[in-house]
C-alpha positions as CSV (number, residue, x, y, z in Angstrom):
1,X,0.3,-31.2,-4.1
2,X,-2.2,-28.3,-3.8
3,X,-5.5,-29.5,-2.3
4,X,-8.9,-28.2,-3.6
5,X,-11.2,-27.0,-1.0
6,X,-14.8,-28.1,-0.7
7,X,-18.0,-25.9,-0.8
8,X,-18.4,-26.2,2.9
9,X,-14.8,-25.3,3.6
10,X,-14.8,-22.4,1.3
11,X,-18.1,-21.1,2.8
12,X,-16.7,-21.5,6.3
13,X,-13.7,-19.4,5.3
14,X,-15.8,-16.6,3.9
15,X,-18.1,-16.6,7.0
16,X,-15.0,-16.5,9.3
17,X,-13.5,-13.5,7.4
18,X,-16.8,-11.6,7.4
19,X,-17.2,-12.2,11.1
20,X,-13.7,-11.0,11.9
21,X,-14.1,-7.8,9.7
22,X,-17.7,-7.1,10.5
23,X,-17.5,-7.5,14.3
24,X,-14.3,-5.5,14.5
25,X,-15.6,-2.6,12.5
26,X,-19.3,-2.5,13.5
27,X,-19.3,-3.8,17.1
28,X,-15.9,-2.5,18.4
29,X,-15.6,0.5,16.0
30,X,-12.0,-0.1,15.1
31,X,-10.5,1.2,11.9
32,X,-10.9,-1.5,9.1
33,X,-7.2,-1.8,8.4
34,X,-6.5,-3.9,11.5
35,X,-9.2,-6.6,10.9
36,X,-8.3,-6.7,7.2
37,X,-4.6,-7.4,8.2
38,X,-5.9,-10.2,10.5
39,X,-8.1,-11.6,7.7
40,X,-5.2,-11.6,5.3
41,X,-3.0,-13.3,7.8
42,X,-5.7,-16.0,8.5
43,X,-6.2,-16.5,4.7
44,X,-2.5,-16.9,4.1
45,X,-2.2,-19.3,7.0
46,X,-5.0,-21.4,5.5
47,X,-3.4,-21.2,2.1
48,X,-0.2,-22.6,3.3
49,X,-2.1,-25.4,5.1
50,X,-3.6,-26.1,1.7
51,X,-0.2,-26.2,0.1
52,X,-0.6,-22.9,-1.7
53,X,2.8,-21.7,-2.9
54,X,4.2,-18.4,-1.9
55,X,4.3,-17.5,-5.6
56,X,0.5,-18.1,-5.7
57,X,0.0,-16.0,-2.6
58,X,2.1,-13.1,-4.0
59,X,0.3,-13.4,-7.3
60,X,-3.1,-13.1,-5.6
61,X,-2.0,-10.0,-3.7
62,X,-0.4,-8.3,-6.7
63,X,-3.3,-9.0,-9.0
64,X,-5.8,-7.9,-6.4
65,X,-4.1,-4.6,-5.8
66,X,-3.5,-4.0,-9.5
67,X,-7.3,-3.7,-10.1
68,X,-7.3,-0.6,-7.8
69,X,-4.2,1.3,-9.2
70,X,-6.2,3.6,-11.4
71,X,-8.8,4.4,-8.8
72,X,-6.0,5.1,-6.3
73,X,-4.5,7.6,-8.7
74,X,-7.9,9.2,-9.1
75,X,-8.3,9.4,-5.3
76,X,-4.9,11.3,-5.1
77,X,-5.9,13.7,-7.8
78,X,-9.3,14.3,-6.2
79,X,-7.6,15.0,-2.9
80,X,-5.5,17.7,-4.6
81,X,-8.6,19.0,-6.5
82,X,-10.6,19.5,-3.3
83,X,-7.9,21.5,-1.7
84,X,-7.4,23.7,-4.8
85,X,-11.1,24.2,-5.4
86,X,-11.6,25.4,-1.8
87,X,-8.6,27.7,-1.9
88,X,-9.7,29.1,-5.3
89,X,-13.2,29.9,-3.9
90,X,-15.0,27.4,-6.2
91,X,-16.6,25.3,-3.4
92,X,-17.3,28.4,-1.2
93,X,-19.0,30.0,-4.3
94,X,-21.2,27.0,-4.8
95,X,-22.2,27.2,-1.2
96,X,-23.0,30.9,-1.4
97,X,-25.1,30.6,-4.5
98,X,-26.8,27.5,-3.1
99,X,-27.8,29.4,0.1
100,X,-29.5,32.0,-2.1
101,X,-31.3,29.5,-4.3
102,X,-32.3,26.4,-2.1
103,X,-35.3,26.5,0.2
104,X,-34.4,25.0,3.6
105,X,-37.8,23.4,3.7
106,X,-36.9,21.1,0.8
107,X,-33.2,21.1,1.2
108,X,-32.5,17.4,1.7
109,X,-34.6,16.2,-1.2
110,X,-33.0,19.0,-3.3
111,X,-29.6,17.6,-2.4
112,X,-30.7,14.2,-3.7
113,X,-32.0,15.6,-7.0
114,X,-29.0,17.9,-7.6
115,X,-26.5,15.1,-7.1
116,X,-28.6,12.8,-9.3
117,X,-28.6,15.3,-12.1
118,X,-24.8,16.0,-11.8
119,X,-24.0,12.3,-11.4
120,X,-26.0,11.4,-14.5
121,X,-24.4,14.2,-16.5
122,X,-20.8,13.3,-15.7
123,X,-21.2,9.5,-15.0
124,X,-19.0,9.5,-11.8
125,X,-20.2,9.2,-8.3
126,X,-16.7,10.0,-7.0
127,X,-16.5,13.3,-8.8
128,X,-20.1,14.3,-7.8
129,X,-19.4,13.5,-4.1
130,X,-16.1,15.3,-4.0
131,X,-17.2,18.5,-5.7
132,X,-21.0,19.3,-5.5
133,X,-21.3,16.9,-2.6
134,X,-18.8,18.7,-0.4
135,X,-20.5,22.1,-1.1
136,X,-24.0,20.7,-0.3
137,X,-22.7,19.0,2.9
138,X,-21.2,22.3,4.0
139,X,-24.5,24.1,3.4
140,X,-26.6,21.4,5.2
141,X,-24.3,21.4,8.2
142,X,-24.3,25.2,8.4
143,X,-28.1,25.2,8.3
144,X,-28.4,22.7,11.2
145,X,-29.2,19.5,9.3
146,X,-27.9,16.1,10.5
147,X,-24.6,15.7,8.5
148,X,-25.3,11.9,8.1
149,X,-28.7,12.6,6.6
150,X,-27.3,15.1,4.1
151,X,-24.4,12.7,3.3
152,X,-27.0,9.9,2.7
153,X,-28.8,12.2,0.2
154,X,-25.6,13.1,-1.5
155,X,-24.5,9.4,-1.8
156,X,-28.0,8.3,-3.0
157,X,-28.1,11.0,-5.7
158,X,-24.5,10.4,-6.8
159,X,-25.0,6.6,-7.0
160,X,-28.3,7.2,-8.9
161,X,-26.4,9.3,-11.5
162,X,-23.6,6.8,-11.7
163,X,-26.1,4.0,-12.2
164,X,-28.2,5.7,-14.9
165,X,-25.5,7.5,-16.9
166,X,-24.2,6.1,-20.2
167,X,-20.8,7.6,-19.3
168,X,-20.5,5.4,-16.1
169,X,-17.9,2.7,-16.0
170,X,-20.0,0.4,-13.8
171,X,-23.0,0.8,-16.1
172,X,-21.0,0.0,-19.2
173,X,-19.4,-3.0,-17.4
174,X,-22.7,-4.5,-16.3
175,X,-24.0,-4.3,-19.9
176,X,-20.8,-5.7,-21.3
177,X,-20.5,-8.7,-18.9
178,X,-24.2,-9.6,-19.6
179,X,-23.8,-9.1,-23.4
180,X,-26.6,-6.5,-23.8
181,X,-26.9,-3.1,-25.5
182,X,-25.9,-0.3,-23.1
183,X,-29.1,1.8,-23.7
184,X,-31.4,-1.2,-23.5
185,X,-29.7,-1.9,-20.2
186,X,-30.3,1.6,-18.9
187,X,-33.9,1.5,-20.0
188,X,-34.4,-1.8,-18.2
189,X,-33.0,-0.4,-15.0
190,X,-36.0,1.9,-14.8
191,X,-38.1,-1.0,-13.3
192,X,-36.1,-0.8,-10.1
193,X,-34.6,2.7,-10.3
194,X,-37.9,4.7,-10.5
195,X,-39.5,3.1,-7.4
196,X,-36.2,3.5,-5.5
197,X,-36.1,7.2,-6.6
198,X,-39.7,7.9,-5.6
199,X,-39.4,6.2,-2.2
200,X,-36.1,7.9,-1.5
201,X,-37.5,11.3,-2.3
202,X,-40.5,10.8,0.0
203,X,-38.2,9.6,2.9
204,X,-35.8,12.6,2.4
205,X,-38.7,15.0,2.3
206,X,-40.2,13.6,5.5
207,X,-36.8,13.4,7.4
208,X,-35.7,16.8,6.0
209,X,-38.8,18.5,7.2
210,X,-38.3,17.1,10.7
211,X,-34.9,18.7,11.0
212,X,-34.3,22.1,12.6
213,X,-32.4,24.5,10.3
214,X,-30.7,27.9,10.7
215,X,-32.7,31.1,10.5
216,X,-32.4,33.6,7.7
217,X,-30.1,35.8,9.8
218,X,-27.8,32.9,10.5
219,X,-27.6,32.0,6.8
220,X,-26.9,35.7,5.9
221,X,-24.1,35.7,8.5
222,X,-22.6,32.5,6.9
223,X,-22.7,34.1,3.4
224,X,-21.0,37.2,4.7
225,X,-18.2,35.1,6.3
226,X,-17.7,33.1,3.1
227,X,-17.6,36.2,0.8
228,X,-15.2,38.0,3.2
229,X,-12.7,35.1,3.2
230,X,-13.0,33.6,-0.2
231,X,-13.2,34.8,-3.8
232,X,-16.9,34.2,-4.4
233,X,-17.9,35.1,-8.0
234,X,-19.6,33.7,-11.1
235,X,-16.2,32.7,-12.6
236,X,-16.2,29.7,-10.1
237,X,-18.4,28.0,-12.7
238,X,-15.5,27.7,-15.1
239,X,-13.8,24.5,-13.6
240,X,-17.3,22.9,-13.3
241,X,-18.0,23.6,-16.9
242,X,-14.6,22.1,-17.9
243,X,-15.4,19.0,-15.9
244,X,-18.8,18.6,-17.5
245,X,-17.3,19.2,-21.0
246,X,-14.6,16.5,-20.5
247,X,-17.3,14.0,-19.3
248,X,-19.5,14.6,-22.3
249,X,-16.4,14.2,-24.6
250,X,-15.7,10.9,-22.8
251,X,-12.3,12.0,-21.7
252,X,-11.0,9.6,-19.0
253,X,-11.1,10.6,-15.3
254,X,-7.4,11.2,-14.8
255,X,-6.9,13.8,-17.6
256,X,-10.2,15.4,-16.7
257,X,-9.1,15.8,-13.1
258,X,-5.7,17.1,-14.1
259,X,-7.3,19.7,-16.4
260,X,-9.8,20.7,-13.6
261,X,-6.9,21.2,-11.2
262,X,-4.9,23.2,-13.7
263,X,-7.9,25.5,-14.4
264,X,-8.5,26.0,-10.7
265,X,-4.8,26.7,-10.1
266,X,-4.8,29.4,-12.8
267,X,-7.8,31.0,-11.1
268,X,-6.1,30.7,-7.7
269,X,-3.0,32.5,-8.9
270,X,-5.0,35.2,-10.6
271,X,-7.1,35.9,-7.5
272,X,-4.2,35.6,-5.0
273,X,-1.1,36.9,-6.8
274,X,0.8,36.9,-3.5
275,X,0.8,33.1,-3.3
276,X,4.2,31.5,-4.0
277,X,5.0,28.0,-5.3
278,X,5.6,26.6,-1.8
279,X,2.2,27.7,-0.5
280,X,0.4,26.3,-3.5
281,X,2.4,23.0,-3.2
282,X,1.3,22.8,0.5
283,X,-2.3,23.1,-0.5
284,X,-2.0,20.3,-3.0
285,X,-0.1,18.1,-0.6
286,X,-1.8,18.8,2.8
287,X,-5.0,20.5,1.8
288,X,-6.5,23.9,2.5
289,X,-6.7,25.2,6.1
290,X,-9.6,27.7,6.5
291,X,-9.1,30.6,8.9
292,X,-12.3,32.5,8.8
293,X,-12.8,32.9,12.5
294,X,-15.9,30.8,12.4
295,X,-15.2,27.4,13.9
296,X,-17.9,25.6,12.0
297,X,-16.9,27.0,8.6
298,X,-13.2,26.3,9.3
299,X,-14.0,22.7,10.1
300,X,-16.1,22.3,6.9
301,X,-13.6,23.9,4.6
302,X,-10.3,22.7,6.1
303,X,-9.9,19.6,3.9
304,X,-8.4,18.1,0.8
305,X,-4.8,17.4,-0.2
306,X,-3.0,14.3,-1.3
307,X,-2.3,13.3,2.3
308,X,-6.0,13.3,3.1
309,X,-6.4,10.3,0.8
310,X,-3.6,8.2,2.2
311,X,-5.7,6.6,4.9
312,X,-8.2,5.6,2.3
313,X,-5.6,4.3,-0.1
314,X,-4.0,2.1,2.7
315,X,-7.4,0.6,3.4
316,X,-8.1,0.0,-0.3
317,X,-4.8,-1.7,-0.7
318,X,-5.5,-4.1,2.1
319,X,-9.1,-4.8,1.0
320,X,-8.0,-5.5,-2.6
321,X,-5.1,-7.7,-1.4
322,X,-7.6,-9.8,0.6
323,X,-9.9,-9.9,-2.5
324,X,-7.0,-11.0,-4.7
325,X,-6.2,-13.9,-2.4
326,X,-9.8,-15.0,-2.4
327,X,-9.9,-15.0,-6.2
328,X,-6.5,-16.7,-6.6
329,X,-7.4,-19.4,-4.1
330,X,-10.8,-19.9,-6.0
331,X,-12.7,-19.6,-2.7
332,X,-15.4,-17.4,-4.1
333,X,-15.7,-19.7,-7.2
334,X,-16.0,-22.7,-4.9
335,X,-19.0,-21.2,-3.2
336,X,-20.8,-19.6,-6.2
337,X,-20.5,-22.5,-8.7
338,X,-22.5,-25.1,-6.7
339,X,-25.2,-22.5,-5.9
340,X,-25.5,-21.4,-9.5
341,X,-26.1,-25.0,-10.6
342,X,-28.9,-25.7,-8.1
343,X,-31.3,-22.9,-8.7
344,X,-34.8,-23.9,-10.0
345,X,-36.8,-20.6,-10.1
346,X,-36.3,-17.1,-11.4
347,X,-36.8,-15.6,-7.9
348,X,-34.2,-17.9,-6.3
349,X,-31.7,-17.2,-9.2
350,X,-32.0,-13.5,-8.9
351,X,-31.8,-13.6,-5.1
352,X,-28.7,-15.8,-5.3
353,X,-27.1,-13.5,-7.8
354,X,-27.9,-10.4,-5.7
355,X,-26.5,-12.0,-2.6
356,X,-23.4,-13.0,-4.5
357,X,-22.9,-9.4,-5.6
358,X,-23.3,-8.2,-2.1
359,X,-21.0,-10.9,-0.8
360,X,-18.2,-10.0,-3.2
361,X,-18.6,-6.3,-2.2
362,X,-18.2,-7.3,1.5
363,X,-15.3,-9.6,0.9
364,X,-13.4,-8.0,-2.0
365,X,-14.6,-4.4,-1.7
366,X,-14.3,-3.7,-5.4
367,X,-17.4,-2.9,-7.4
368,X,-16.0,-4.1,-10.7
369,X,-15.4,-7.6,-9.3
370,X,-18.8,-7.5,-7.7
371,X,-20.2,-7.3,-11.2
372,X,-17.7,-9.5,-13.0
373,X,-17.5,-12.5,-10.7
374,X,-21.2,-13.1,-10.2
375,X,-21.8,-12.3,-13.9
376,X,-19.5,-15.1,-14.9
377,X,-20.8,-17.5,-12.3
378,X,-24.5,-17.1,-13.0
379,X,-24.5,-16.4,-16.8
380,X,-25.2,-20.0,-17.7
381,X,-27.9,-20.3,-15.1
382,X,-29.8,-17.3,-16.6
383,X,-29.4,-18.9,-20.0
384,X,-30.8,-22.3,-18.8
385,X,-33.7,-20.5,-17.1
386,X,-34.6,-18.8,-20.5
387,X,-34.1,-15.3,-19.1
388,X,-32.9,-12.4,-21.2
389,X,-29.4,-11.2,-20.4
390,X,-31.1,-7.9,-19.4
391,X,-32.4,-9.7,-16.3
392,X,-28.8,-10.4,-15.2
393,X,-27.4,-7.0,-16.1
394,X,-30.0,-5.3,-13.9
395,X,-29.3,-7.4,-10.8
396,X,-25.5,-6.9,-11.3
397,X,-26.0,-3.2,-11.3
398,X,-28.6,-3.1,-8.5
399,X,-26.8,-5.4,-6.1
400,X,-23.2,-5.0,-7.3
401,X,-22.3,-1.4,-8.3
402,X,-24.9,0.3,-6.1
403,X,-24.1,-1.6,-2.9
404,X,-20.3,-0.8,-3.0
405,X,-20.8,2.6,-1.4
406,X,-22.4,1.0,1.7
407,X,-19.4,-1.2,2.6
408,X,-17.0,0.6,5.0
409,X,-13.9,-1.1,3.6
410,X,-14.9,-1.0,-0.1
411,X,-13.3,1.4,-2.7
412,X,-16.4,3.6,-2.9
413,X,-17.2,3.5,0.8
414,X,-13.7,4.4,1.8
415,X,-13.6,7.3,-0.7
416,X,-16.9,8.8,0.2
417,X,-16.2,8.6,3.9
418,X,-12.9,10.3,3.4
419,X,-14.2,13.0,1.0
420,X,-17.2,13.9,3.2
421,X,-15.5,13.2,6.6
422,X,-18.6,11.1,7.5
423,X,-18.1,7.5,8.4
424,X,-19.8,5.0,6.1
425,X,-21.7,3.4,9.0
426,X,-23.2,6.9,9.8
427,X,-24.5,7.7,6.4
428,X,-25.5,4.1,5.5
429,X,-29.0,4.2,7.2
430,X,-29.8,7.3,5.1
431,X,-28.5,6.2,1.8
432,X,-32.0,5.1,0.9
433,X,-31.5,4.7,-2.8
434,X,-28.6,2.4,-2.4
435,X,-30.5,0.3,0.2
436,X,-33.7,0.0,-1.9
437,X,-32.2,-1.0,-5.2
438,X,-31.1,-4.6,-4.3
439,X,-34.4,-5.1,-2.3
440,X,-36.5,-4.0,-5.3
441,X,-34.5,-6.1,-7.8
442,X,-35.1,-9.2,-5.7
443,X,-38.8,-8.3,-5.3
444,X,-39.0,-8.1,-9.1
445,X,-37.3,-11.4,-9.4
446,X,-40.0,-13.2,-7.3
447,X,-42.9,-11.3,-8.8
448,X,-41.7,-11.3,-12.4
449,X,-42.1,-7.6,-12.8
450,X,-39.9,-6.3,-15.6
451,X,-38.2,-9.7,-16.0
452,X,-37.8,-10.4,-19.7
453,X,-37.6,-13.9,-21.2
454,X,-35.4,-14.8,-24.2
455,X,-37.3,-14.9,-27.5
456,X,-37.2,-18.4,-28.9
457,X,-36.2,-18.7,-32.5
458,X,-38.8,-20.2,-34.9
459,X,-36.5,-23.2,-35.7
460,X,-36.0,-23.9,-32.0
461,X,-39.7,-23.6,-31.4
462,X,-40.5,-26.1,-34.2
463,X,-37.9,-28.6,-32.9
464,X,-39.4,-28.3,-29.4
465,X,-42.9,-28.9,-30.6
466,X,-41.8,-31.9,-32.6
């Protein structure tokens, strides 16, 4: 017979797995795949000790991985898109126009604002990072800014846009799980989003001003190199417009990316009529290899391709498999259920919910589950506390969806690190917006700022008074 684990046993398992993964990645700097394999092995060993069947183990792995199948296809398409967009001159054109427009003195805060605007418009942090983000990172690195700082600004802006856009999957999910209107949810997010936005802008301005950047002559030289080796022209805006149009029409990510790739391919063939099918296929498969003669530009623009995403996909598969086992074995439920039933104040409830969202991100690595699992676990507690569902939807967004990009083995963290070629640990200290949101949401919970109570019906009020 299968034995049910206790709260202490389940908590001990979670702590052990976190220690194995965290120490391996952070202290020893190893790739996350190895500690994840060790964690999966330990969890399966414990499962067999607890009489979990092999069918149950296989089911957990399969269901865990199945939640990431669509994101993995999106990753593959984005890998192809990056290579084609560079080869067609779209990303180099964005860099050239950006050099002419952006003032180096306010470059870093400008990166944050630009990514926030783009992210809000299209509702996708992934697409923002892999298109505009790559161009801005190339500009920042060429100008002498710390790549990790620029990446932090890109991630902060992209996550802001993903959080505040009505087109965002995570924003819609947070509202749906909590049972609130989408636009009321977005409006309520302002209580934590606006302070995080202002503080992030100030920090990016201060740190950006402290950075040394390239002289005007160096920037002119970079522009000349780009224009000499790539097709830099105003037509580069066409695939970007197509992407925005698809987002506003609420066309799903996969057909949007396919259409963007096709448009860029047409542009590439028109601009480089000598390219044959084999060469184009190589760019899609292995990415674009820049040969400008400038080592820095070559390093920046030699990227993309389906194969560039395989490392990330292998990591996501392992992380989701681990998460699927934790869910199937009900280990997360065993920890969260007793906690949700023993909270006696609004501050403690919101803190526990936020920590649960962060914990799911660390253990499962999937932002949707970091919203769904704590949402289900704490919904009754919010009802008993007399809090409006908006209070829960905000904490799910601030500590669930937003934090995912800070975890090195999470879906978002893996993708961003791969797309920007900046390790998650490196940009994490500079992703101020992502770091501030969960802190501010907990602060609001203890102070009561922006926390709405449920309106009591007149009948219930009369019964209570009687």
